[in-house]
NUPA-65716 format. One record per residue (C-alpha): residue number from 0; residue in one letter; y, x, z. Coordinates in Angstrom, 3 decimals, padded with zeros to 6 digits. Each point is the difference from the previous one (the first is absolute). Example, Ala and Ser with C-alpha at 12.3 -4.5 7.8 and 13.67 -1.06 7.14 Angstrom:
BEGIN
VOBA seq type        Y        X        Z
VOBA   0    a -004.500  012.300  007.800
VOBA   1    s  003.440  001.370 -000.660
This chain:
BEGIN
VOBA seq type        Y        X        Z
VOBA   0    x  006.276  029.825 -019.316
VOBA   1    x  002.661 -001.308  002.425
VOBA   2    x  000.856  001.815  003.249
VOBA   3    x -001.729 -002.629  002.138
VOBA   4    x -003.230  000.309 -002.031
VOBA   5    x  000.054  003.805  000.304
VOBA   6    x  000.430 -000.251  003.769
VOBA   7    x -002.880 -002.483  000.215
VOBA   8    x -002.375  002.167 -002.073
VOBA   9    x  000.872  003.053  002.090
VOBA  10    x -000.724 -001.862  003.218
VOBA  11    x -003.342 -001.262 -001.307
VOBA  12    x -001.040  003.542 -000.880
VOBA  13    x  001.059  001.169  003.456
VOBA  14    x -001.990 -002.769  001.699
VOBA  15    x -003.526  000.201 -001.413
VOBA  16    x -002.328 -002.904  000.658
VOBA  17    x -002.508  002.369  001.586
VOBA  18    x  002.368  001.194  002.731
VOBA  19    x  001.917 -002.882  001.624
VOBA  20    x  001.256  000.175  003.553
VOBA  21    x -000.042 -003.756  000.336
VOBA  22    x -002.388 -002.447 -001.647
VOBA  23    x  001.110 -003.620 -000.400
VOBA  24    x -002.717 -002.509 -000.822
VOBA  25    x  001.496 -003.028 -001.715
VOBA  26    x  002.891 -000.364 -002.464
VOBA  27    x  001.540 -003.256  001.162
VOBA  28    x  003.451 -000.260  001.633
VOBA  29    x -001.118  001.760  003.201
VOBA  30    x -001.680  002.914 -001.745
VOBA  31    x  002.802  000.545 -002.506
VOBA  32    x  002.705 -000.191  002.674
VOBA  33    x -001.806  002.626  002.067
VOBA  34    x -000.353  002.163 -003.104
VOBA  35    x  003.754 -000.109 -000.595
VOBA  36    x  000.772  000.952  003.605
VOBA  37    x -002.547  002.802  000.049
VOBA  38    x  001.229  001.306 -003.344
VOBA  39    x  003.518  000.122  001.389
VOBA  40    x -001.424  001.831  003.011
VOBA  41    x -001.271  002.524 -002.584
VOBA  42    x -003.639 -000.656  000.795
VOBA  43    x -002.687  000.390 -002.655
VOBA  44    x -001.077 -003.599 -000.304
VOBA  45    x -002.844 -001.609 -001.898
VOBA  46    x -000.353 -003.770 -000.395
VOBA  47    x -003.399 -001.335 -001.048
VOBA  48    x  000.478 -003.243 -001.908
VOBA  49    x -003.038 -002.271 -000.312
VOBA  50    x  002.050 -002.417 -002.119
VOBA  51    x  000.905 -003.698  000.295
VOBA  52    x  002.026  000.061  003.244
VOBA  53    x  000.535 -003.374  001.615
VOBA  54    x  003.740  000.140 -000.724
VOBA  55    x -000.733  000.012 -003.730
VOBA  56    x -001.003 -003.676  000.310
VOBA  57    x  003.526 -001.063  000.960
VOBA  58    x  001.596 -001.937 -002.892
VOBA  59    x  003.501  000.082  001.531
VOBA  60    x  000.995  000.933  003.549
VOBA  61    x  003.203 -001.557  001.325
VOBA  62    x -000.144  001.568  003.463
VOBA  63    x -000.063  003.640 -001.081
VOBA  64    x  003.146  001.545  001.526
VOBA  65    x  002.583  000.984 -002.594
VOBA  66    x -001.197 -002.326 -002.772
VOBA  67    x  001.701 -003.380  000.507
VOBA  68    x -001.029 -001.177 -003.486
VOBA  69    x -003.630  000.919  000.715
VOBA  70    x -002.265  002.715 -001.347
VOBA  71    x -003.609  000.046 -001.171
VOBA  72    x -002.715  001.947  001.757
VOBA  73    x -000.623  002.162 -003.052
VOBA  74    x  003.651  001.016 -000.151
VOBA  75    x  000.050  000.782  003.725
VOBA  76    x -002.990  002.310 -000.358
VOBA  77    x  001.390  001.646 -003.158
VOBA  78    x  003.290  000.854  001.717
VOBA  79    x -001.731  001.284  003.125
VOBA  80    x -002.433  002.082 -002.027
VOBA  81    x  002.806  001.617 -002.005
VOBA  82    x  001.866  000.783  003.196
VOBA  83    x -003.026  001.642  001.636
VOBA  84    x -000.669  002.104 -003.102
VOBA  85    x  003.660  001.021 -000.197
VOBA  86    x -000.505  001.815  003.311
VOBA  87    x -003.213  001.703 -001.034
VOBA  88    x -002.765 -002.310  001.153
VOBA  89    x -003.075  000.135 -002.229
VOBA  90    x -001.677 -003.362 -000.633
VOBA  91    x -003.652  000.289 -000.951
VOBA  92    x -001.985 -002.963 -001.354
VOBA  93    x -003.294 -000.232  001.839
VOBA  94    x -001.831 -001.259  003.023
VOBA  95    x -000.815  001.739  003.269
VOBA  96    x -003.712 -000.373  000.653
VOBA  97    x -000.129  001.799  003.347
VOBA  98    x  002.421  001.486  002.502
VOBA  99    x -001.150  002.481  002.656
VOBA 100    x  001.389  002.596  002.386
VOBA 101    x  000.408  003.568 -001.202
VOBA 102    x  000.933  002.086  003.035
VOBA 103    x  003.388 -001.336  001.074
VOBA 104    x  000.507 -001.639 -003.402
VOBA 105    x -001.921 -002.258 -002.341
VOBA 106    x -002.065  000.126 -003.158
VOBA 107    x -000.105 -002.944 -002.384
VOBA 108    x -002.493 -000.558 -002.771
VOBA 109    x  001.950 -001.444 -002.923
VOBA 110    x -002.206 -001.041 -002.900
VOBA 111    x -002.370  002.851  000.828
VOBA 112    x  002.741  002.571  000.572
VOBA 113    x  000.798  001.480  003.434
VOBA 114    x  003.657  000.007  001.054
VOBA 115    x  001.126  001.521  003.308
VOBA 116    x  003.150 -000.943  001.880
VOBA 117    x  001.555  000.699  003.384
VOBA 118    x  000.918 -003.642  000.610
VOBA 119    x -000.909 -003.362 -001.517
VOBA 120    x  001.811 -003.316 -000.285
VOBA 121    x -002.072 -003.111 -000.626
VOBA 122    x  001.968 -002.587 -001.988
VOBA 123    x -003.083 -001.829 -001.204
VOBA 124    x  001.133 -003.561  000.662
VOBA 125    x -002.170 -003.096  000.136
VOBA 126    x -002.036 -002.181 -002.340
VOBA 127    x  000.933 -003.687 -000.221
VOBA 128    x -002.689 -002.649  000.319
VOBA 129    x  000.926 -002.264 -002.889
VOBA 130    x -001.498 -003.474 -000.281
VOBA 131    x -002.957 -000.135 -002.362
VOBA 132    x  001.834 -001.797 -002.797
VOBA 133    x  000.048  000.478 -003.779
VOBA 134    x  002.990  002.057 -001.111
VOBA 135    x  001.223  000.688  003.526
VOBA 136    x  001.173  003.545 -000.780
VOBA 137    x  002.184 -001.197 -002.871
VOBA 138    x  001.293 -002.796  002.220
VOBA 139    x  001.032  002.527  002.662
VOBA 140    x  001.835  002.067 -002.604
VOBA 141    x  001.856 -003.155 -001.122
VOBA 142    x  000.948 -000.987  003.589
VOBA 143    x -002.020 -003.213 -000.185
VOBA 144    x -002.496  001.255  002.569
VOBA 145    x  001.700  002.026  002.700
VOBA 146    x -001.125  002.164  002.903
VOBA 147    x  003.163  000.732  002.010
VOBA 148    x  002.185 -002.830  001.341
VOBA 149    x  002.248  002.531  001.735
VOBA 150    x  000.701  001.595 -003.392
VOBA 151    x  000.653 -003.097 -002.053
VOBA 152    x -000.087 -003.110  002.179
VOBA 153    x  003.688 -000.542 -000.744
VOBA 154    x -000.866 -000.610 -003.653
VOBA 155    x -002.285 -002.853  001.121
VOBA 156    x  002.885 -001.966  001.496
VOBA 157    x -000.471 -003.742 -000.563
VOBA 158    x -003.185  000.443 -002.052
VOBA 159    x -003.452 -001.505  000.395
VOBA 160    x -001.974  002.799  001.614
VOBA 161    x -003.713  000.370  000.690
VOBA 162    x -001.392  002.601  002.388
VOBA 163    x -003.665  000.938 -000.372
VOBA 164    x -001.605  001.199  003.227
VOBA 165    x -003.300  000.249  001.821
VOBA 166    x  001.207  000.544  003.580
VOBA 167    x  002.996 -000.481  002.270
VOBA 168    x  001.799  002.621 -002.108
VOBA 169    x  000.346 -002.706 -002.655
VOBA 170    x  001.503 -002.341  002.588
VOBA 171    x  002.513  002.623  001.075
VOBA 172    x  001.025  000.668 -003.596
VOBA 173    x  000.343 -003.704 -000.773
VOBA 174    x  002.194 -000.384  003.089
VOBA 175    x  002.121  002.945 -001.155
VOBA 176    x  000.501 -001.625 -003.403
VOBA 177    x  001.556 -003.034  001.682
VOBA 178    x  003.074  002.237  000.282
VOBA 179    x  000.507 -000.615 -003.701
VOBA 180    x -001.589 -003.306 -000.945
VOBA 181    x -001.029 -003.340  001.498
VOBA 182    x -002.794 -000.276 -002.590
VOBA 183    x -002.590  002.409  001.349
VOBA 184    x -003.755 -000.564 -000.152
VOBA 185    x -002.666  002.133  001.660
VOBA 186    x -003.281  000.033 -001.902
VOBA 187    x -002.550  001.242  002.498
VOBA 188    x -003.049  001.331 -001.851
VOBA 189    x -001.774  001.494  003.000
VOBA 190    x -002.200 -001.600  002.666
VOBA 191    x  001.789 -002.899  001.739
VOBA 192    x -000.445  001.656  003.405
VOBA 193    x  001.923  003.072 -001.213
VOBA 194    x  003.200 -002.068  000.004
VOBA 195    x  001.227 -000.765  003.522
VOBA 196    x  003.666 -000.872 -000.689
VOBA 197    x -000.306 -003.448 -001.533
VOBA 198    x  002.254 -001.817  002.456
VOBA 199    x  002.730  002.610 -000.464
VOBA 200    x -000.214 -000.344 -003.766
VOBA 201    x  000.382 -003.762  000.317
VOBA 202    x  003.022  000.472  002.258
VOBA 203    x  001.593  002.307 -002.550
VOBA 204    x -000.597 -002.407 -002.881
VOBA 205    x -002.544  002.203 -001.770
VOBA 206    x -002.606 -001.976 -001.922
VOBA 207    x -003.547  001.188  000.648
VOBA 208    x -002.876 -000.119 -002.461
VOBA 209    x -003.468  001.032  001.187
VOBA 210    x -002.042  000.628 -003.132
VOBA 211    x -001.490  002.789 -002.076
VOBA 212    x  002.140  001.289 -002.802
VOBA 213    x -001.257 -000.892 -003.463
VOBA 214    x  002.508  001.184 -002.589
VOBA 215    x  003.592  000.623 -000.850
VOBA 216    x  001.707 -000.651 -003.346
VOBA 217    x  003.195  001.725 -001.064
VOBA 218    x  002.130 -001.518 -002.740
VOBA 219    x  003.599  000.468 -001.083
VOBA 220    x  000.885  002.465  002.778
VOBA 221    x -001.121 -002.396  002.702
VOBA 222    x -003.081 -000.609  002.090
VOBA 223    x -000.688 -003.391 -001.485
VOBA 224    x -003.310 -000.912  001.603
VOBA 225    x -001.817  001.099  003.107
VOBA 226    x -003.352 -001.755  000.204
VOBA 227    x -001.925 -000.402  003.209
VOBA 228    x -002.543 -002.515  001.183
VOBA 229    x  000.092 -001.822 -003.329
VOBA 230    x  003.750 -000.664  000.210
VOBA 231    x  002.885  001.622 -001.803
VOBA 232    x  003.482  000.914  001.201
VOBA 233    x  002.939  001.820 -001.498
VOBA 234    x  001.998  002.790  001.640
VOBA 235    x  002.824  002.208 -001.114
VOBA 236    x -001.692  003.067  001.463
VOBA 237    x -002.863  001.109  002.221
VOBA 238    x -000.076  002.548  002.807
VOBA 239    x -003.199  001.803  000.860
VOBA 240    x -000.477  000.507  003.736
VOBA 241    x -003.465  001.530 -000.272
VOBA 242    x  001.024  003.341  001.455
VOBA 243    x -000.398  003.614 -001.059
VOBA 244    x -002.269  002.976  000.613
VOBA 245    x  001.609  003.372  000.824
VOBA 246    x -001.026  003.055 -001.993
VOBA 247    x -000.677  002.065  003.104
VOBA 248    x -003.431  001.437 -000.777
VOBA 249    x  001.230  003.594 -000.442
VOBA 250    x  001.658 -000.009  003.417
VOBA 251    x -002.948 -001.762  001.572
VOBA 252    x -002.238  002.791 -001.285
VOBA 253    x  002.152  002.463  001.961
VOBA 254    x -000.292 -002.053  003.167
VOBA 255    x  003.570 -001.341 -000.016
VOBA 256    x  000.651 -002.911  002.349
VOBA 257    x  000.206 -003.424 -001.597
VOBA 258    x  001.679 -003.167  001.246
VOBA 259    x -001.974 -003.210  000.482
VOBA 260    x  000.863 -001.105 -003.540
VOBA 261    x -001.320  003.240 -001.517
VOBA 262    x  003.405  001.522 -000.663
VOBA 263    x  000.871  003.484  001.179
VOBA 264    x  001.587  000.584  003.388
VOBA 265    x  002.979  002.368 -000.141
VOBA 266    x  002.609  001.299  002.433
VOBA 267    x  003.779 -000.251 -000.354
VOBA 268    x -000.103  002.807 -002.583
VOBA 269    x -002.740 -001.664 -002.096
VOBA 270    x -002.574  002.552  001.170
VOBA 271    x -003.574 -001.211  000.393
VOBA 272    x -002.330  001.094  002.794
VOBA 273    x -001.181  002.861 -002.275
VOBA 274    x  002.328  003.008  000.131
VOBA 275    x  001.800  000.501 -003.293
VOBA 276    x -001.027 -003.382 -001.399
VOBA 277    x  002.776 -002.559 -000.484
VOBA 278    x  000.104 -003.527 -001.401
VOBA 279    x  002.726 -002.305 -001.325
VOBA 280    x  000.295 -003.351 -001.723
VOBA 281    x -002.337 -002.969 -000.074
VOBA 282    x -002.991  001.992  001.295
VOBA 283    x  001.847  000.283  003.333
VOBA 284    x  001.312 -003.433  000.981
VOBA 285    x  000.084 -003.598 -001.125
VOBA 286    x  003.619 -000.341 -001.191
VOBA 287    x -000.765  000.906 -003.603
VOBA 288    x  003.507  000.734 -001.243
VOBA 289    x  001.334  002.731 -002.279
VOBA 290    x  002.969  000.603  002.290
VOBA 291    x -002.358  000.526  002.944
VOBA 292    x -002.296  002.287 -001.994
VOBA 293    x  002.846  002.228 -001.166
VOBA 294    x  001.457  000.254  003.511
VOBA 295    x -003.371  000.982  001.438
VOBA 296    x -000.468  002.567 -002.768
VOBA 297    x  003.368  001.595  000.752
VOBA 298    x -000.931  000.304  003.684
VOBA 299    x -003.430  001.426 -000.823
VOBA 300    x  001.300  002.531 -002.533
VOBA 301    x  002.638  001.292  002.394
VOBA 302    x -002.498  000.457  002.824
VOBA 303    x -002.474  001.697 -002.341
VOBA 304    x  002.662  002.473 -001.079
VOBA 305    x  001.049  000.719  003.582
VOBA 306    x -003.628  000.412  001.061
VOBA 307    x -000.549  002.599 -002.714
VOBA 308    x  003.255  001.751  000.905
VOBA 309    x -001.153  000.261  003.596
VOBA 310    x -003.417  001.332 -001.045
VOBA 311    x  001.773  002.670 -002.089
VOBA 312    x  002.337  001.042  002.803
VOBA 313    x  003.078 -001.383 -001.757
VOBA 314    x  001.385 -001.987  002.941
VOBA 315    x  001.846  000.837  003.213
VOBA 316    x -000.922 -001.252  003.459
VOBA 317    x  001.338 -003.383  001.062
């Protein structure tokens, strides 16, 4: 066994799953970044991984810092996972059913097993509302149906783009896509009165279609037919602007404050309104970016460590 493997096994044995100081819920970029920081702070850290993080859907990211040729979501997560484990973080497959207070700490029920921790980081992300279309998940994985124009709008430059929406969010996303293409169509599948920006769309040169969505056909790495109202059109790609739902139920059960959109409110250190409970990544704010999630996780992990140091009398007065 190589020296690195021996060090890793020794750290795992020294950091049993039953006795973490910090519990991280979620093994996406935010959770794994926090795990690396906390491991380097020499904190016993457990990451509960429910599987299928949102980042795993990324075919190739071209705006991930440090990877000018692009990198896939699976590779990003693999590298981040290896790095967290190198510094002793334990990653446990499972799902947290409940999270409650336990004195000044917390107790989590993970697949029927109680795990106690002094502090908790929620990196639980959001769930995308995909259009109800046959094969949409495969289309997302192939970049034919997309969910993040900030991430990959550049790759849509000059292409025929459709945006599917059911509110003014769709109008805003269609307007944003005009940065990259003059062939943008908004397909509004919601009630007509839910769209109030028609004149602005016309001014921006965005075509508007008010009709229910019927089907989408994908052939030869292209969205070849989008049918609506009995007509058929062809687009190079489709953006879904149907929104997301934050996975904030665990924090809500503890009485943590939520923003109007259901995401968690945090302070400048990523702390929620519940003492010892932190949050980072997509569950916190609307700019769903890996770079943002990792930055927030670094801030949260550092404050968690300093909070525990202070509680243990390991700091000096300011």
